N, C-alpha and C positions, 0 to 999 in steps of 0.2 A: 034576521035573517033564519030559516030553521037547520040548513043546509049546512051553514054552516056552524051548530053547532059544540058538530067535533070540532075541538083545536087539532086534531092532524087532518082532520080536510078544510079544513083554512090551508094553511099552510099547503094541502095542496091541491090546492084548488090555485092560491097564488104565484105557484110557482110554474100553474100546468098555463095560467093566464100571460106571467110577465115572458115566460118561452116563448107562447107564440105572437104577442106583442115586440120584439126582440127578430123573430124569424121572418113576421112586412112588415116591419123596419128594413133589415139588411139586406130582402130581398126589394125590396123599393132605391135602395140608392146601388145597388149593384156587390154591396160588402161582402169582400172573396173568400172571409174568413167563417159566415157563416150558418151555410151546415156543418161543419168541422165542429167549431164549439159548439153546437146544440146536440150535433153524434154521443161527442163528450158527455157532455151534462146528460145526457137522455142516459146515455150505459153509463154515469156514476151515480144516478140516481135509479140506477136498475139497482146498480152496486148495494148501496147503499141499505134501500125496501128489500134486498135479501136478507141481510143482517142486520135490517132490524126487527125481525122473526125472533131470534137470539139477543139482542141486546137492547130492544123493547126500552127503547129511547126517549124520556121526556118531551114533553112538549119542546119546548128553551132551545132543546139539543135538537130539533127534526130541526124549526124555524132558523137554527146557525148552519146545517147544508144545505137550506131554503138559498138563504142567505149569501152562504159561498160562491152559488149556483148562479147566481143574481151576476156578482162580481163577478165570477168567471167571465158568463154571457157579454158582459157591458165591453172587458177587455176587450174581446174578440171579435163585438160583434160592432161597437157603434163606431164613427169612423171620424177621425178629427184628422182635418187637413188632410183626406182622403187618404190616409193610413189608419191602422188598428186602434182604438184609445192602449191597449196595452203598452205602443212605442210614443207614447206624447207625454212630456215633461209635464206635472202637477204638481210637484214642490220645489222648487228650485232645481236642480239638472236632475231630482230624480224623476223614475219616468212612473208611469201606474202598474203596472207591472209588479215594481218591484214594492211599490203600497200596498196591493192588493193581499202579494204574498206572505208580507208581513201579518197582516193583521188575518189572513183566511188560517194563516199557520197557529195563532192566536183563539180562533172558532175551532178548529179542530183539535185544539186540545179540549177545547167543553165537550166535544162530541166524542172524539178519544176514552175520556174523559172517560165519560159515562156508563160506556159499556165493558169501561175494564175494572170498574168499582161493581159494574156486578156478574161478570164472569169470574171476578176476585171473592166474592163471598165476603164473611166475614172475619173480622183479625186475621185484616191484610197490614202491609206495612208500609205505612202512606209514603214516606220517602224513596222506595223501593219499586212500590207499582205509579209515584210520576214519575221515575224515568222510564220507570217502561213505559207509560205513556208519550213520555218526548220520545221515544227511541220508534213511536207506530206513528206517533203526526212526521214528525223526518222521515223516515221507510216514506211513507205514503208521500208526502213530497217528494222524494226519489223519484218515486214510481209519474212521479206527474211528468216531473222535466225528462224523463228515457221515452216516453210517449210523446215528450214536445218535440224533443230530436227529432222521433223518427218524422213526428209528421213533417218537419221541417227539410228532410233530406227528401220528403219527398213530394213538396209540392214547392212554387217557386215563392208561392208568399210564406213569408216567417214571421215572430215574432219578436230573433235571437237568435245568436248563436253561442261555443260552446261558451263560452267568458258570461252570456247571457243565462243561460241554464247556472254558473256555480252562482253568478247570484243572488239569483232566483232559489237556492238554497239556503244561502247565508243568510238572505230576506227571509227563507220558511224559518231558520235555526233563532232571530232573532225574535217572531210572535210569537215558538211556538217555545220559547226561554220568558219572553214575559209572562205569558200563559200558564207556565206552569208553576211560575212563584206567585198568580192570581190563586191558583185552587189552591195552592201551598196556604195562603194565607186565610183563602175562607174555608178551608176546613180544617183548621187550626181554629178558626175562633169559632166554630161552629160545633168543635169536639169542646171548649172552654164552657159555649151557652150551655152542653146537652151532660156534660161529664162523661162523656166515653174519652174511654182508652184508645189509642195507636200504639202498637205492636213494635 
């Protein structure tokens, strides 16, 4: 299909398709958080679109953004026993939202790391830039939790309370730390292969 030849266009089409499909699903089953999570996703995609002007993310990072958005919409829109998937237990007593926050934390490392490398230019300190990337991911996660708390206080339907927000941040930290470890391993391996040296 020629119109999907551009990798970025493929990401955009995929994102639009799943957003529309989940909105239709949410409306058909009267999922209470459908428009809330759709609005959140659209706002975040708009933000990443603006940041892309400066970050110039590679295709794999753009796919990470889209897939995090998909996981977020699944959690807020899909219903399990009449409640959002975010509240459902998926691994023993562990709820979907904790699993998602950990996975999203790792995915956000990819997104943040690619931007940080571009903005830092050449000659950056690998450990220092990875630390800054971890802090950026954790800061972004904290902003999400603030927004979630505000949303919960303004609605009768929510995915948790203060304790839930705190545990979400823990899950973010776990995912981000694993992601940073993998990024370190990848970059060190690439440096050995290419003979590049980090200060």
